[in-house]
C-alpha positions as CSV (number, residue, x, y, z in Angstrom):
1,X,74.2,130.7,80.4
2,X,73.4,134.2,81.3
3,X,69.9,134.9,81.1
4,X,70.9,138.7,79.0
5,X,72.8,137.0,76.0
6,X,70.2,134.6,75.9
7,X,67.1,136.9,75.3
8,X,69.2,138.8,73.5
9,X,70.9,136.0,70.8
10,X,66.9,134.7,70.0
11,X,64.8,137.7,70.2
12,X,67.7,139.2,68.3
13,X,67.6,142.6,68.8
14,X,71.1,144.3,70.2
15,X,71.0,145.2,73.7
16,X,74.1,145.3,75.5
17,X,73.5,143.5,78.8
18,X,71.6,145.1,82.1
19,X,69.1,146.7,79.4
20,X,66.1,144.0,78.7
21,X,63.0,145.3,79.9
22,X,61.1,144.1,82.8
23,X,59.1,141.7,80.2
24,X,62.3,140.2,78.7
25,X,63.7,139.7,82.4
26,X,60.1,137.7,83.7
27,X,60.6,135.6,80.7
28,X,64.2,134.2,81.1
29,X,63.6,134.0,84.6
30,X,60.2,131.9,83.9
31,X,62.1,129.6,81.4
32,X,64.6,129.0,83.1
33,X,62.3,128.4,86.4
34,X,60.7,126.3,83.8
35,X,63.4,124.3,82.4
36,X,64.3,123.5,86.0
37,X,62.4,122.2,87.1
38,X,61.2,120.0,83.9
39,X,58.1,121.8,82.3
40,X,58.9,121.4,78.4
41,X,57.0,118.2,78.1
42,X,54.9,119.4,74.7
43,X,51.5,119.8,76.0
44,X,53.1,122.8,78.3
45,X,54.4,123.8,74.8
46,X,50.9,123.7,73.5
47,X,49.0,125.4,76.5
48,X,51.9,128.6,75.9
49,X,51.9,128.8,72.4
50,X,47.8,129.4,72.1
51,X,49.2,133.6,73.4
52,X,49.9,136.2,71.7
53,X,53.7,136.2,73.0
54,X,54.1,132.4,73.6
55,X,55.1,131.6,70.1
56,X,58.2,132.9,70.8
57,X,58.7,131.7,74.4
58,X,57.8,128.3,73.5
59,X,60.8,128.4,70.9
60,X,62.8,129.7,74.1
61,X,61.9,126.8,76.0
62,X,62.9,124.4,73.9
63,X,66.1,126.0,72.8
64,X,67.1,126.6,76.4
65,X,66.6,122.8,77.3
66,X,68.6,121.3,74.0
67,X,71.3,124.0,74.5
68,X,72.2,125.0,77.6
69,X,73.7,123.3,80.2
70,X,71.8,121.6,83.2
71,X,73.4,120.8,86.9
72,X,74.0,117.4,86.7
73,X,72.3,114.6,89.0
74,X,73.9,114.7,92.9
75,X,74.9,117.9,92.3
76,X,75.6,118.7,95.9
77,X,78.2,115.7,95.7
78,X,79.8,116.9,92.7
79,X,80.2,120.5,95.7
80,X,81.4,117.9,98.5
81,X,84.2,117.5,95.8
82,X,85.3,120.8,95.2
83,X,83.3,121.2,91.6
84,X,79.8,123.0,90.7
85,X,78.2,122.6,87.9
86,X,80.1,125.3,86.1
87,X,83.3,124.5,86.8
88,X,85.9,123.9,83.7
89,X,86.4,120.1,85.0
90,X,82.6,119.2,85.5
91,X,81.1,120.5,81.9
92,X,84.5,119.6,79.7
93,X,84.7,116.8,81.4
94,X,84.4,113.7,78.7
95,X,84.7,110.0,79.8
96,X,85.1,107.4,76.7
97,X,82.6,104.3,76.7
98,X,83.6,101.6,73.9
99,X,80.7,100.3,73.1
100,X,80.4,96.4,73.0
101,X,77.9,93.8,71.3
102,X,73.9,94.4,71.7
103,X,75.0,98.1,73.0
104,X,73.0,100.9,72.2
105,X,72.8,104.8,73.2
106,X,69.3,104.1,75.3
107,X,71.0,101.0,76.9
108,X,74.7,103.2,77.8
109,X,72.6,105.2,79.4
110,X,70.5,103.1,81.4
111,X,73.9,101.8,83.2
112,X,75.7,104.9,83.6
113,X,73.6,108.2,83.7
114,X,72.8,109.2,86.9
115,X,69.8,110.1,85.2
116,X,68.9,107.6,82.0
117,X,66.1,109.9,80.6
118,X,69.0,112.2,79.5
119,X,70.4,110.4,77.1
120,X,69.4,112.4,73.8
121,X,72.3,115.1,75.8
122,X,75.1,111.8,74.7
123,X,73.9,112.5,70.8
124,X,75.6,116.3,71.3
125,X,79.0,115.2,70.7
126,X,78.5,111.3,69.3
127,X,77.5,111.6,65.2
128,X,75.3,108.3,66.3
129,X,71.8,106.2,65.7
130,X,70.1,106.7,68.6
131,X,67.7,104.9,68.0
132,X,69.7,101.5,66.3
133,X,72.4,99.0,67.7
134,X,75.8,100.8,68.2
135,X,78.6,99.0,66.0
136,X,80.7,97.1,68.5
137,X,84.1,99.0,69.3
138,X,82.3,102.4,68.8
139,X,83.5,105.1,71.2
140,X,81.5,106.8,72.8
141,X,81.8,110.2,74.7
142,X,79.8,110.9,78.1
143,X,80.3,114.4,79.9
144,X,80.9,112.7,83.6
145,X,78.4,115.3,84.5
146,X,76.6,113.3,83.8
147,X,77.4,110.4,85.1
148,X,76.3,107.9,88.3
149,X,78.4,108.9,91.1
150,X,77.5,108.5,94.7
151,X,79.5,108.7,98.6
152,X,81.5,105.1,99.2
153,X,83.3,104.9,102.5
154,X,86.9,103.3,102.9
155,X,87.2,100.9,105.4
156,X,89.7,100.3,108.1
157,X,91.3,97.3,107.6
158,X,93.6,96.6,110.8
159,X,94.8,98.6,113.3
160,X,97.4,98.9,116.2
161,X,97.3,100.0,120.0
162,X,95.3,103.6,120.1
163,X,93.1,104.6,117.0
164,X,90.0,107.3,118.1
165,X,87.8,108.3,115.1
166,X,85.0,111.4,115.0
167,X,82.5,110.9,112.9
168,X,82.1,114.0,110.7
169,X,79.5,116.7,112.1
170,X,79.9,115.8,115.8
171,X,82.5,116.6,118.1
172,X,82.9,112.7,119.9
173,X,85.8,110.7,119.1
174,X,85.3,106.6,120.4
175,X,87.6,104.5,120.3
176,X,88.3,103.2,115.8
177,X,88.0,99.3,115.7
178,X,88.9,96.7,112.3
179,X,86.4,97.1,109.9
180,X,85.1,101.0,110.9
181,X,83.3,102.4,107.1
182,X,84.7,105.6,106.7
183,X,82.5,108.3,105.6
184,X,83.2,112.5,104.5
185,X,83.9,113.8,106.5
186,X,85.0,111.2,109.1
187,X,88.1,111.9,111.1
188,X,90.8,109.1,112.2
189,X,93.3,110.3,114.9
190,X,96.1,107.9,116.3
191,X,97.8,108.0,119.4
192,X,100.6,105.7,119.8
193,X,99.0,103.7,117.3
194,X,99.2,102.9,113.3
195,X,95.9,102.1,111.1
196,X,95.8,101.0,107.6
197,X,92.9,101.8,105.6
198,X,91.5,100.7,102.2
199,X,89.5,102.6,99.3
200,X,86.9,101.5,96.8
201,X,89.3,101.0,94.3
202,X,92.2,98.8,96.4
203,X,94.1,102.0,97.3
204,X,95.8,101.7,100.3
205,X,96.5,104.4,103.0
206,X,99.2,103.8,105.8
207,X,99.0,105.9,108.9
208,X,101.4,106.1,111.5
209,X,101.7,107.2,115.0
210,X,100.8,110.7,116.2
211,X,98.1,111.4,112.8
212,X,95.0,113.2,112.4
213,X,93.4,112.0,108.7
214,X,90.0,113.9,107.9
215,X,88.3,112.8,104.6
216,X,87.2,115.0,102.3
217,X,86.2,112.8,98.9
218,X,85.3,109.6,99.4
219,X,83.2,109.3,95.2
220,X,82.4,106.4,93.0
221,X,81.3,106.4,89.3
222,X,79.5,103.3,89.7
223,X,80.5,101.1,86.9
224,X,82.4,103.4,85.4
225,X,85.2,102.1,87.7
226,X,86.6,105.9,88.3
227,X,87.1,106.7,92.0
228,X,87.7,110.1,93.4
229,X,89.5,110.4,96.5
230,X,90.6,112.5,98.8
231,X,91.5,113.3,102.5
232,X,93.6,116.4,104.5
233,X,96.8,115.3,106.8
234,X,96.6,117.6,109.1
235,X,99.2,116.0,111.7
236,X,101.5,113.3,111.3
237,X,103.2,111.2,108.4
238,X,101.5,108.2,106.2
239,X,102.5,105.6,102.6
240,X,100.0,105.5,100.4
241,X,100.5,102.8,97.4
242,X,97.5,103.9,94.8
243,X,95.7,101.9,92.2
244,X,96.3,103.4,88.3
245,X,93.8,106.4,88.2
246,X,91.5,105.5,84.5
247,X,89.1,108.4,83.4
248,X,88.8,111.7,83.3
249,X,86.8,112.2,86.9
250,X,89.8,109.7,88.7
251,X,91.5,111.6,91.4
252,X,93.6,110.8,94.9
253,X,95.1,114.0,96.3
254,X,96.6,114.2,99.5
255,X,95.9,118.1,101.0
256,X,98.2,119.4,103.9
257,X,98.4,122.2,105.5
258,X,101.0,123.8,103.2
259,X,100.3,121.7,100.2
260,X,98.2,119.6,97.6
261,X,99.9,117.0,96.8
262,X,97.7,115.0,93.4
263,X,98.6,111.5,91.8
264,X,97.0,109.0,89.0
265,X,99.0,105.6,90.2
266,X,102.1,105.6,92.5
267,X,103.8,104.8,96.2
268,X,104.5,107.8,97.8
269,X,104.7,108.9,101.8
270,X,103.8,112.4,103.7
271,X,104.8,113.8,106.5
272,X,103.3,116.8,108.4
273,X,105.7,118.7,110.5
274,X,105.7,122.2,112.3
275,X,106.0,124.3,109.8
276,X,106.6,121.9,107.1
277,X,105.2,119.0,104.4
278,X,107.5,116.7,103.0
279,X,107.1,113.9,100.4
280,X,109.0,110.9,98.9
281,X,108.1,109.3,95.9
282,X,109.0,105.5,96.4
283,X,107.0,104.6,92.8
284,X,105.5,106.3,90.3
285,X,105.4,110.7,89.5
286,X,103.6,112.7,92.4
287,X,103.2,116.2,91.2
288,X,103.3,118.3,94.5
289,X,101.7,122.6,94.8
290,X,100.6,125.1,96.4
291,X,99.5,128.7,96.1
292,X,102.5,130.2,94.6
293,X,104.4,127.0,93.1
294,X,104.2,123.3,91.5
295,X,106.1,120.9,91.1
296,X,107.0,116.7,89.6
297,X,108.2,114.5,91.5
298,X,109.5,111.6,90.0
299,X,110.8,108.6,92.1
300,X,113.8,108.8,94.6
301,X,113.2,112.7,95.0
302,X,111.1,114.7,97.1
303,X,110.5,117.7,98.4
304,X,110.1,120.2,101.3
305,X,107.4,122.8,101.3
306,X,107.4,125.4,104.7
307,X,104.3,127.0,105.7
308,X,105.7,130.1,103.9
309,X,105.5,129.1,100.8
310,X,108.9,127.5,99.7
311,X,109.8,124.9,97.6
312,X,112.5,122.3,97.5
313,X,113.5,120.1,95.3
314,X,115.0,116.7,96.9
315,X,116.7,113.6,96.1
316,X,116.3,110.8,98.6
317,X,118.5,108.6,99.5
318,X,119.2,104.8,97.1
319,X,117.8,102.2,98.8
320,X,120.3,100.2,100.7
321,X,121.1,96.6,99.7
322,X,120.1,94.0,101.7
323,X,120.6,89.9,102.0
324,X,118.5,88.3,104.0
325,X,117.6,84.0,103.6
326,X,114.8,83.0,102.0
327,X,114.3,80.4,104.8
328,X,115.4,81.5,108.3
329,X,115.0,78.5,110.8
330,X,116.8,79.5,113.5
331,X,116.4,83.2,115.8
332,X,117.3,85.1,117.2
333,X,119.6,86.1,114.2
334,X,121.8,89.9,113.4
335,X,121.2,91.1,110.0
336,X,123.7,93.8,108.4
337,X,123.8,95.8,105.7
338,X,126.7,98.7,103.9
339,X,126.2,101.6,105.0
340,X,124.7,104.5,103.1
341,X,126.7,107.5,102.4
342,X,124.5,110.7,104.1
343,X,122.9,108.5,106.0
344,X,122.3,109.8,109.5
345,X,119.5,106.8,110.7
346,X,117.9,104.2,109.8
347,X,114.0,102.9,109.5
348,X,114.1,99.1,109.9
349,X,110.0,97.8,110.2
350,X,108.8,94.0,109.9
351,X,105.6,93.5,107.9
352,X,103.6,90.5,108.1
353,X,101.3,88.8,105.3
354,X,101.5,91.7,102.3
355,X,103.9,93.7,102.6
356,X,101.5,96.8,102.6
357,X,100.4,95.8,106.2
358,X,101.7,97.6,109.0
359,X,104.2,96.4,110.8
360,X,104.7,94.0,113.6
361,X,107.8,96.0,114.7
362,X,109.0,99.1,113.2
363,X,112.8,100.2,115.0
364,X,114.8,103.4,114.2
365,X,118.9,103.1,114.2
366,X,122.6,104.3,114.0
367,X,124.0,101.4,112.8
368,X,123.6,99.7,110.0
369,X,122.9,96.7,112.1
370,X,119.3,95.0,113.3
371,X,118.3,91.6,115.7
372,X,116.2,89.1,114.1
373,X,113.8,89.3,117.2
374,X,111.9,85.6,118.3
375,X,109.1,85.9,115.6
376,X,106.0,83.1,115.0
377,X,106.5,81.1,111.8
378,X,105.0,82.5,108.5
379,X,105.7,85.2,105.8
380,X,107.1,88.4,106.3
381,X,108.6,91.7,104.2
382,X,111.4,93.2,105.7
383,X,111.7,96.7,105.4
384,X,114.6,99.1,105.6
385,X,115.4,102.5,104.2
386,X,118.0,105.6,104.7
387,X,117.2,108.8,106.8
388,X,119.3,112.4,105.9
389,X,120.1,114.6,108.7
390,X,117.0,116.5,107.8
391,X,114.8,113.5,108.2
392,X,114.1,113.2,104.8
393,X,113.7,109.5,104.4
394,X,115.2,107.4,101.4
395,X,114.2,104.8,98.9
396,X,113.5,101.3,100.2
397,X,114.7,97.5,100.4
398,X,112.3,95.4,100.3
399,X,112.9,92.1,101.0
400,X,110.4,88.8,101.5
401,X,111.1,85.8,104.1
402,X,110.2,82.9,106.2
403,X,110.6,81.9,109.9
404,X,110.3,78.0,109.7
405,X,111.6,77.2,113.1
406,X,111.1,73.4,114.2
407,X,110.6,72.4,117.8
408,X,113.1,69.6,118.9
409,X,112.0,67.5,122.2
410,X,113.4,68.5,125.2
411,X,115.5,66.0,128.2
412,X,113.7,65.2,130.7
413,X,116.3,65.7,133.9
414,X,113.8,65.7,137.6
415,X,112.0,63.2,138.4
416,X,114.4,60.3,137.9
417,X,112.2,57.2,135.8
418,X,109.5,55.3,138.0
419,X,111.0,57.6,140.9
420,X,108.6,57.5,144.3
421,X,108.0,61.0,145.5
422,X,106.8,61.8,149.2
423,X,105.9,65.4,148.5
424,X,102.3,66.8,147.1
425,X,104.7,69.2,144.8
426,X,107.6,68.2,143.0
427,X,109.7,70.1,141.0
428,X,109.8,68.8,137.4
429,X,113.1,69.5,135.4
430,X,114.5,69.3,132.0
431,X,117.0,70.9,129.7
432,X,115.9,72.2,125.7
433,X,118.0,71.4,123.5
434,X,118.4,75.2,121.9
435,X,117.6,78.9,123.4
436,X,114.5,80.1,122.5
437,X,111.9,77.5,123.4
438,X,108.9,77.1,125.6
439,X,108.3,74.4,127.1
440,X,105.2,73.8,129.0
441,X,105.0,70.5,131.4
442,X,101.9,67.9,130.5
443,X,101.1,65.3,133.9
444,X,98.5,62.7,133.4
445,X,96.9,59.9,134.6
446,X,97.0,57.3,132.0
447,X,99.8,56.9,129.7
448,X,98.4,57.8,126.8
449,X,97.3,61.6,128.5
450,X,93.2,61.2,127.7
451,X,93.2,62.2,131.5
452,X,95.4,65.2,132.1
453,X,95.6,66.1,135.4
454,X,97.8,69.4,135.5
455,X,98.7,71.4,132.5
456,X,100.9,74.5,132.7
457,X,101.0,77.2,129.9
458,X,104.4,78.1,127.6
459,X,106.3,79.4,128.9
460,X,111.0,79.6,128.4
461,X,111.5,78.4,132.2
462,X,113.1,74.9,132.0
463,X,111.2,73.6,134.9
464,X,107.9,73.9,137.0
465,X,105.2,72.6,140.0
466,X,102.4,72.3,139.1
467,X,99.8,74.5,140.9
468,X,97.3,71.5,141.7
469,X,98.4,68.9,144.5
470,X,99.5,65.6,143.4
471,X,97.1,63.1,145.6
472,X,99.1,59.5,146.2
473,X,98.7,57.5,142.8
474,X,100.6,56.9,140.1
475,X,101.2,59.7,136.8
476,X,103.2,60.2,134.2
477,X,104.7,63.9,132.6
478,X,106.4,64.8,129.4
479,X,107.2,68.1,128.3
480,X,106.1,69.8,124.7
481,X,108.2,71.8,123.0
482,X,106.9,74.8,120.6
483,X,108.9,76.5,118.2
484,X,107.5,79.4,115.9
485,X,104.1,79.3,116.8
486,X,102.7,76.1,115.6
487,X,105.4,73.6,116.0
488,X,105.7,71.2,118.4
489,X,107.5,68.6,119.9
490,X,107.3,65.5,122.8
491,X,110.0,64.5,125.2
492,X,110.3,60.9,126.7
493,X,107.1,60.5,128.6
494,X,108.5,59.4,132.3
495,X,106.2,57.6,135.4
496,X,106.6,59.2,138.6
497,X,104.6,57.8,142.0
498,X,103.4,59.8,144.5
499,X,103.4,58.2,148.0
500,X,101.2,59.4,150.8
501,X,100.9,59.3,154.6
502,X,97.5,58.7,156.2
503,X,96.6,60.5,159.1
504,X,97.2,58.6,162.0
505,X,94.3,58.2,164.5
506,X,93.2,57.9,168.0
507,X,90.4,56.5,170.1
508,X,87.9,59.3,170.8
509,X,85.7,57.4,173.2
510,X,84.6,53.6,175.0
511,X,81.3,52.4,176.6
512,X,81.4,49.7,178.7
513,X,78.5,46.9,179.5
514,X,79.4,44.2,181.4
515,X,82.2,42.5,180.0
516,X,81.8,44.6,177.3
517,X,83.4,47.3,175.7
518,X,82.6,49.3,172.8
519,X,85.8,51.1,171.2
520,X,85.6,54.0,168.6
521,X,88.0,56.2,166.9
522,X,88.4,59.4,164.5
523,X,88.2,58.4,161.1
524,X,90.8,58.5,158.5
525,X,90.7,60.5,154.8
526,X,91.9,58.3,152.1
527,X,91.3,54.8,155.1
528,X,89.8,52.4,153.2
529,X,89.9,50.3,156.3
530,X,91.3,50.2,159.7
531,X,93.7,47.8,161.7
532,X,93.1,47.2,166.0
533,X,95.2,46.1,167.9
534,X,94.7,44.7,171.3
535,X,97.2,44.0,173.9
536,X,98.2,43.3,177.5
537,X,100.7,45.5,177.1
538,X,101.9,49.1,176.4
539,X,104.4,47.8,174.0
540,X,102.0,45.6,172.3
541,X,104.6,43.0,172.7
542,X,101.7,40.6,173.8
543,X,98.9,40.9,171.2
544,X,95.6,39.4,172.3
545,X,93.4,40.7,169.3
546,X,94.7,42.2,165.8
547,X,91.7,42.7,163.0
548,X,90.9,45.0,160.0
549,X,87.7,47.0,160.5
550,X,86.0,48.8,157.8
551,X,83.7,50.9,160.1
552,X,85.4,53.4,162.4
553,X,84.6,51.1,165.9
554,X,84.9,47.9,167.5
555,X,83.0,45.7,170.4
556,X,85.5,44.1,172.3
557,X,84.5,41.4,175.0
558,X,87.5,41.7,177.8
559,X,88.6,39.8,181.3
560,X,86.6,42.5,184.2
561,X,89.1,43.8,186.3
562,X,92.3,43.6,184.1
563,X,94.0,46.3,182.2
564,X,94.2,46.4,178.4
565,X,96.3,48.7,175.5
566,X,93.6,48.7,172.9
567,X,95.0,51.3,169.6
568,X,93.8,51.0,165.6
569,X,95.4,52.7,161.7
570,X,94.0,53.7,159.0
571,X,94.7,51.6,155.9
572,X,95.2,53.0,152.2
573,X,95.8,51.4,148.7
574,X,99.2,50.8,147.4
575,X,100.7,54.5,147.0
576,X,99.2,54.8,151.1
577,X,101.6,54.7,154.2
578,X,99.6,55.2,158.0
579,X,101.1,54.1,161.4
580,X,99.0,53.6,164.2
581,X,97.5,56.2,166.5
582,X,98.6,57.0,170.3
583,X,97.2,54.2,172.8
584,X,94.6,54.0,175.1
585,X,94.0,52.1,178.0
586,X,90.8,50.2,178.9
587,X,89.6,48.3,181.7
588,X,86.3,46.7,182.9
589,X,86.4,47.3,186.7
590,X,84.8,44.2,188.7
């Protein structure tokens, strides 16, 4: 409301704007200053009324308060949303509330207004009892400018590969992490990565690689359920699914360097390339506009807007007809579909879980055929759409399918059952029943595999050598087959015995004392005892003594002047073989 026009209406003088005297202008300025600071309470009116000029001034202040539109609480947020207190949208938009049992104007104000004390302003457009309860079902009109509204961040739900984040009013980019809260002014930049954003109302935004997004408005209108979402796509490509807008303040807009796309509940794609913005509507209706053109697009239509301002309506390619089994039990497998007329290429995406999740695979093909790769068991979506010669992507065909692959036991090959081997690193081999299965070798010291001695990781190779050397003993081995990431199967169990040979020992010293000689020999690892032989000949055909020794020395009684030969070997358990070391001549001099 203009100050001079207000003065004319109140004083009843036929004065053109700009002809007020300095006193009247001062009064007007004071009126609005006082009203803006909430100085209209009764005590102030009484004080003003005592002066000769203040009667009219008090009436003016009261009338201003009840008739002039005031600035709503949270006006900075309205400005961030592109609205001002005097804009048509901010002042004329009305949200309609349907009353419930025990509702009153004041209770509604307490719940929905940014300043509940302004409940009296609701009465202007609602002829209802301001003090009593409202009949259930009463439609109450509430100006949008009075409603609670505050920023509510979006969430980075999921990302693939490299995604960068820049906080508002900063210059540094940092790696974005899942769960990141995105606020007004924040920027996301994808390089070779992808990102999935979820807004406060459940709308989702899928950002392709090589894209830049800046969030301009993220306003939530409290319990009304209205959400105002606006962001800018400076570069790259997005796909969004918008929760239907309800209420006058609910908005969803995507701006680009050359156009703005506004929707009230739909699914569409936007791409910004050098010199042009393309829009492809999958569901619902999208309004595209710039400074000179406005175009409404229905599902199956697209548009191309150049930076010069030209706008073209395009017809999207139809969705291809695809047939895929509901359950796939063998991979890899080839999928085919009928070629689309005027299709230059096809974009195939594999999505795990819900269909709006990020794709785990995205591939551009020139022929209507696709090799479905090895995938873990689970729920998936297949999405295929054609691409015309201008690069415009058509309607997409989406089909759910389930990967359910069962593992099958491998056939063991070598070593054979109950084999006896002398190497500490034998090779194990087996035969998978079909390609694509992963296998893991398990080696245990007991037949029920409680004490695992060695285990390999799952891999496609049908053979393995365990990294940990095998000691002498009996082992049990089997092969575990993995399919689909969660299906396991075990082969038969075989035993294998590892035979080891003890190291040869030899006499290292002899001490003589009269008719006795004490013989010392080198200890042997894994030997439980030692076998000592004393003979009269070097071929040990005429044995004089053969003893088991638990120590590494022995005392021998000998005839002085006679020559003897002595040798020793270590003895282990049944899994160790051994042989005598070099014989030593001993003789007691006379």
